[in-house]
N, C-alpha and C positions, 0 to 999 in steps of 0.2 A: 636868498630866500625865494626867489622865483625859480630857482632850479630845483629847489626840495619840493616846491608846491608842484611842479611838473612831473614830478617822481611818485608823489604820494599816490594818484590814481592807479599807477602800475603795482605799486605794493599791495593794495588792498585787493587788487584782481588777482595776484598771486596768491594772496592768502584765501580767497574764496575758491579758487581752483584745488587747492590742497585739502580744503573741507570737502569739496565734491568729491575727490578722489578718495578719502578716507571713508565718506559715507557709502560710496560704491563697495570698496572693499569689505567694509564692514557688513553690508547688505549680502554681497554674494558670499562671504565666510559664514555668516549665519546660516545662508540657504545649503551650503554644502555640508556645514556641521550638523544640522538637523537631519540632512538625508544620507549621511555617511555614517558608519560604525566600524569599529575595529575589535577584532577578536583575539585573545592570548590562549596558546596551546602550551601546555607543559605538564610534567607529571604532578600527581596530587601530594606526593611526599618525595621527600629526598633524604639520602644518607649523608649525615653530617661527615664532611671533609670531601665530599664528591662535588662534580661540576653539573650544574642544572642548566638546562637549556630552555628559555622562553622564546616562543615564535608569535609575533603578532602579525595579522594580516588584516587590511583596510577592504572594506565592501562598500559598493555603492548603494543607492536607495532603492535598487532592484533586487539586492542580495547577491549581485555577481562582484567578483573580484575588480577593484578599482583599476583603471587603465594607468599604464606608466606616467609619471610625471616627477615633478621635484618635490621630493617628501623628507621629512625630517622626522625621525623616532627618538624620543627621549624617555629612558627608563629610569626607575628608582625604586627602592624598596624601603620599608620601615625597619631594617634590621640596625644593630649597632655593632661596629661601624657600618655606616649605611652605603650602599652600593648604588653608583650611577652609571649612566651611559648615555650617549647621544650619537645618532648614526644619520648621515645625510645620502640618501639613495633614489635611484630612478624607479626603483621597483616599490609595488604596494605591500610588500612582505619584509619582514626584518627579523634576526634571530638575536637574542642578547644572552650571553653564557656568564654565569658567575659562580664563584665557589664559596661555600660556606667552611671555613677553616674548623677543623676539629677542636682545637684549643681556644678559639676565640669565639665561637658561636654557642648560644644558648639554645636548647631543645625547645621548639614550639612553632607556633604558626606566624608566618610573614605574609604581608601584602605586597605585591608587586604591582606597579602602576606604569602604564605607557600612555605617551600623548604624541598624536600624531599631527604635524604642521605641513601645510601646503605654502608653495612660494607663488605668489600673484603681486609682484613689485614688492611686496612684503611678506614675512612668514605669518602665517594666521592658522589657529586650531581648527581641525577639521574633525577630530574624535578623540575620545580618550576611553579607557578601559583599565579595570584592576582585576588581578586575579591572586588566589593565596596558595601557599604552599607550606606543607608541614615538615619541619626539620627535624629529624629523630635518629636515633642509634640503632633503629631496626631497619633491615632489610625490606625492600619493596619487591614487587613482582608476584608471581603465582606459581602454583604446582600444575605443570602441563602433564598430560598423557599422550604419549606418542606411540602408535602402533603402524605397522607397516608404512612407516614414514610420513605419516598423517598425524597431524594434531586433533585428538578427539575434542570436538566442540562440547560435548555433554559428559556425563558421567559414565556412560556406557562403553564397556569395551568387550573385545571378541575373546573366547576361549581358545581361538587358534591364533598362536603366535605370541611372541613376547610384547610386554608393555614397558615401555620405557618412562620411568617416574623422574621428570626433571623440573628442576627449579629454573625458571625463566625470570632473570633480573632484568631490570632498566638497563638500556645501553650505557648511560652514564655511571651506573654502580658498577656495572660490569668491568667497564674500563678502569675505574678506581680500583677494583680490587684486584684486577690483573697486574696493576702497577705497584701496589703497596701492600697487599696483603702476604703473609708468609704462609699460610697454610689455610684450606678449607675443610671442615668436616660436617656430615650431615648425618643426624641421628634419626633412623626411620622407626615409625610405630604404625601396626595394623591393629584396629579394633583394641587400642589401647594396650596392645601387646609389644614389647621392645623387639625389634627384628635384629638391628645391627647399626654399624656406623660404616659410612662410605667416605673415601677421600674424593670430594667433589661435591658435585650438585646432582647427582642421578644414580639410580640404581634398576636394575631390570627385575620383572617378575613375571610368571608364567600363571594364569588362572586357569584352572581345568574343568571347573563346575560352574554349569550355567545357572541364572538366575539367583546369584549369590550378591549379597551387598558387604562391603568393605569399606571402614573408614580409615584412610592414610593421613598420618600426622608426620611433618617432618620439622627438626629443629637445626638449622644451619648455624654454626659458628664459624667466625672468622677471626682469625689471629694476625695481629699487627707485630708483635713481638719478634725483635732481629735475633736471629739464629748466631750463636758464638762462632767467631772466626777460627777456621782450622790453624793449627800449629804445624810447621813444618821442621822436622829433624833430620840429622844423618847420622847413619850407623855404618861402622865398618865390620864386615866379616872376614876372619882369617881362616884359611883351609890348611890343615897341618899335612905335612908329608910322612909317609910310612914305608919302608922298605922291606920286602918279603923275599925268603929264598925257599924255593920247592925243589926237593929232592926226591927222585922216583927211582925205585928198585925193581929190576927186571929178573925174574928167576926162571931157570930152564933145568932140565934133567941132568946136565952135565958140569955146568958152571954157573957161578953166580956173579954177576958185576954189577957195581952201582955207579951211575950216571948222574953227576950233578947238574942240574938246569942253570943257566945264567941268571944273574940277578936281575930282578925287575924292579924298576926304581919309578915312582909316580911324580912327575914334577909339582913344584910347589906353586900355588897360584893363590893370590889375594884379590879378593872381589869387594868393591864399595858400592853400596845402594843407598839411594834416598828414598825414603818412605816418608808420607804424610799421615800423621795420626792426630784425630782431634784432641782440642785441650780436655783437660779432665772436667767431668760433669761437676756443677758445683754442689755444694753440700745440702743446698735446698731442694735438690731434685727429690721429688717423692718416688714411693715405690709403683706408683700408678703410671708415672712417665717412664721409669725403666721398664716395666712390663710393656708399655707399648712400643718402646724401641725394639725389644726384643721379637714382639709380635710382628712389626714391621719387617724386622730382617729375615724371620721366618717366612713371612709372605712373599718376600721379594726372591728368596731362594726357590719357594713353590713356584713361583711364576716362570722364573728361569728355566726350571726343570719341565714344566709344562710346554713351554716354547721349544725347547730342545725336541721334546717327544713329537711335536708337531712340525718339526724341520723349519721353525721361525727362529729369526733374530730378535729378541725382545726390545732391544734398545732401539732398532729400526723401527719396529712397529709402533712403539711409543712415540718416536719422532713423527711418523707419518700421521698417526692418529691425533697428535697435537697441531699437525699442519692443517689438516682436512675439517678439524672438529673445534669446539670450543675448549681452548687451553685450560678452564677451570674445570672441565669434566675428563679429567686424565684417566679415571678409573675405566678399565674394559674387562672382558672376560679374561684377556690374558694377565692381568694383574690379580685377579683372584677369581680362578675359574671353579673354585670349589662350590659345589651345590650346597645350600644351606639347609635343605630338607631331604628327606627321603624320596624314594620312588613313588611310595604310595601317597604322598601328601597331596592336598588339593591344590597348593600353590607352593610353586617352586621358586627361589629368590637366588640372583645372580649379583655379583658386583658388591657384596657385603663383607666386611671384615669379620673375623671370629668374634664373638660376644666377650672373649677373654680381653679382646684390645681394649676396651673400657668396662670397667668393673660396673659401674651406674651410670646412665645417660642423665645428662645435668637438667632433665625436664621431668615433669611429673604430669603425665597425661590425664590424670583424673581432674585436677582443678586447673589445668593449662596455664601452669607456671614455671617459670626457670628456677632452677634450685639454687644456683649461685651464679651471680653476675661477675665477670672480670672487666675491670675499666678498659683493658688493653685490647677487648674482642668486641666484636659486634654480633648481633644476633638476627635470626629470623625464623618466624613461625609461619608454617603452612598446612594448609588442610584440603582434603578433597576427597568426596565420597565416589565409589567404584561400584558400579551394577554390572555384573558379568552377563552377558547374552551369546546365544549359539548363532553363528553366521547362517546365511542361506546356503544349502547345499543339498546335492541328491536331486536336481530336477528332472522329473520325468514326466511323459506325455503319453498318455492311452487313447486311442481312438485311431481312426483312419485317415491318411491326408490324401486319398486319391478317392476322389468323389466324381460320379456322373453329373453332368448338368442337370440342375434342378434339385440337387440333394441337398439336406441342410447339414452343415459343419458343425459337428460334436465332438470337442476334446475335453478329457479330464485332466487338470493340472496337479501334481502332488511334488512336494519338496519336503525339506526340513529346516527348521531354524525357529528362534525365539520369537514369540509375538512383541510388540504389534507388527503384523505383515501388511505390506501396501504392494499392489500390482497396479501396472499399467500396459497397455498395448498399442504398438503402431504397425499399422498396415500399409505395405507396399506393393506395388504390382511386380509379380514374379518375372524373371529373375531377380533376385536383389541379394547383395552380400554385406553384412554388416560391417561398418567401418569402426566403431566404437565411439564415434562422436555423436550418436544420436542423443536426443535428450526428450525426456515424456514429461509433459505438465500436469495431467491429471491422473492422479492415483486413486484407486479405489481400497477401502481398508476390509479385511478379512481377519477373522478370529484366529484361523489356524493356516499352515502352509498348504493349501489346496484348495482349489475351485474349479467350476465347470465354465466351459466357453461355448456359447451357442451363436454362430452367425449363419447367415446366408450370402454367398458370394457366386456371382455369374461367371467370373473368370479366375485364374490362377493368381494367388497372393502368396505374399513372404509376411509372415507375422513376427515381431520381436515383443518378447514378453519381458517387461523389467519388474523385478521382483526384489524388493527391500526390507530391511527391518533397521533397528537402530545402530547396527554395527557393520552392515555389508549391504552390497547390491549385487545383482546379477542380471545380465541380459542373454537371453537365449532366443534362438532364432528356429522357427517353424515354418515350412513350406507347403501349400495346400496346391495341389494339382487337379485341375478340372477338366475333365475330358468328355466328348462327345459321343454316344453309343449309336450304333447303326441300328435304325429302326426296323423291326421285323413283326409281321402280322402275327398275333397269337393263334394257335391252333385251334382253339374254340371259334374264332371268327370265320374259319373255313370250314369246320366239320359241322357245325350246327345247321347252316343253311343248306348244305348239302345233303344232310340226313333228312332234314323236313322235306327237301324237295322230292328225294326218292319216295319218301311215305306218301307225299300227296300223288305221285304218280301211279304207285302201286294202289292207291285207294280208287282213283280213276278207272283204272284198268279193271280193277275188282267189279268196280260198280257196273261198268257196261257189260263185262260178261255176265253178271248176274241178271241183267236187264234182259238181254236177248235170250238168255235159258229162261226165264220167268215167260217171256213172250210165247215162246214155242211150247209152254207147256199148258196154256189155257186157249178154249175156243170162244169165239165171241159170237152170239146169237144176235141177228138182225131181223127186225120185222119192218115189212115193207108195207105200209099203209097208205091207200090212195082215199084221201078224204074229200075227193071230189064226188060228181054225180054218178051214182053206181046203179045197176040192175035192182040190187036189194039192201037197201040202208042197213037193216037189222041181220046181223049174222045168226045162222041157225045154229041152235044148240046142238052139240054132239057129245056123245060120250068118248070116253078114251078109246073104247073098242071101236066105234064108229071111225073114229079117226085113223086110228091104226089100219083099218080095213081100207078106207080111202088111199090112204098112203102106199099100201101095197098095189092097189088097183092102178093107182097113177103112175107107178114104176112100170109096170107092163104095158106096152104100146098097144093101142087098140088096132092099128093097123096090121100087127102080126097076127092078130086074132082074125081079122078078115081075110089075110092071105091064105091061111091054114083052112079056111072053111072051102069046101068043095062047090058050095052052092051059095050063090049071093043071096042070102035071106034077109038082108036088110042090115042096117047098123046096128050095133050093141046100144040098147036103150041106155039113155043117160042116167047116171047116179042121182040120187036124191038131191044133190047139191047142184042140179043144172040150173042155169039162170045166174048163178052166183058169180060174180067178177073173179077172173082167175088172179088177180093182184092181191085178192084177199087170202090166198094162200099162204100156208107158212113155208118158209124155204130155209134150209140150213147154210150157213155160210162159215166158211173155215177161216 
């Protein structure tokens, strides 16, 4: 009893430690579960009998993929019989593949659930998710338009080049059909008009007119009926032997002789050959199937004949095409290169069998219903609208690209193509050669394929014009060359100053000459007045005759008169003006 009492405290301690560990694990597990989440990726629908792949990815609370750790993915669905799966991995992703058998699965919607657990001493749940899938007997996928090797993301196609109309199936359904299907046929309709049938999932067409709308519909029929096994028979052929004798007669003018030739014998030979012939057709074969077989034989013969004309081996070409492309699309131009429309038609079709191959298609495009369903076949209906557009072409530039420094760059861009037109311009320092890897971000819209471009550049540049519409894009390079011109004075700057200078000189010379000439022409009379004290302040009044007489007398010297006199009688008496200051006399001055 004493020993048991000593062990009892240790057992209680061990119990409390376990409770503490479970609480820590529960708390940490709750925190991770609330922070983490899992996503399921799969197809929305699945063809009955095919394999479906479900992929689960675990994310952390920040939306990033969770780090590597010990994870357990548990899968199950609600189908009958139920499918289950459990996988342990170090990665946060897991893929579960299941198959819904054709004869054991009902068509309808099923839910698939995944639960992710993480190990921390024990396994605890961190996330759970559920996804739904529709199991049906209808093919999935979509109708793709491929032109120039590129898949058209929209309904627009170019009027230049063939358009490949291809049914793109999910990868799981494609593998299933490749493994189990006997044959695949596709019935094509355009604007509710039956075009024909193709072996496979594609056909080609060329649309010549722009701004046209076409409604393309396709019905895919896949058969899983097994073909009858061939029967091998052996036949023996015997060749008979015949012997002939030939006699030749030679005639001359003198004698006649007959010469028999030796007998020629053909040896007898017996040949045995083994041929394989198909078993007789059942009595239930309809006239439609017989005509289909005859049409297939006719098409095969025509394909071999066309291949021979082209110098090709049809078998080798088909093998190479099956190797490089999808084996489901074995139809090519070699199999049926016959053009289904005339040269004047707006649309040309390729890879379609003649309409006599099938009397009536098993589809009513008016009410979009299949006329008769075969339980041994699966069907797929696809629809796509097509709008034709003209690609960008005939790019041209008008204007000068050699500019003097300071001039404005002015270009007019013109091209052809269907709207809506967008353009973008990239500018590089010249010289620059386009690499084809340039991209432009900012595009401008224009109503027609033409616009004007004005810019000023101080140095040489290289411009890349990106022009695109819904079906094409072009890149065109234009180089601007800027040059410096030699500065020369204008003629008016020299002529005008020189002319005015000469005119001014002429005017000055003419003025001086005119002044001198005018001075010599006139006399200036000067009066000398003495306003000081004089003998007589008042001047004596004289008439004009008196003044004239006094002037003449003054001219004649008085001394001459004295010298001429023989006797000195005395001086000549003074004139009446005696006593007047001489300074008051009038003098002339030139």
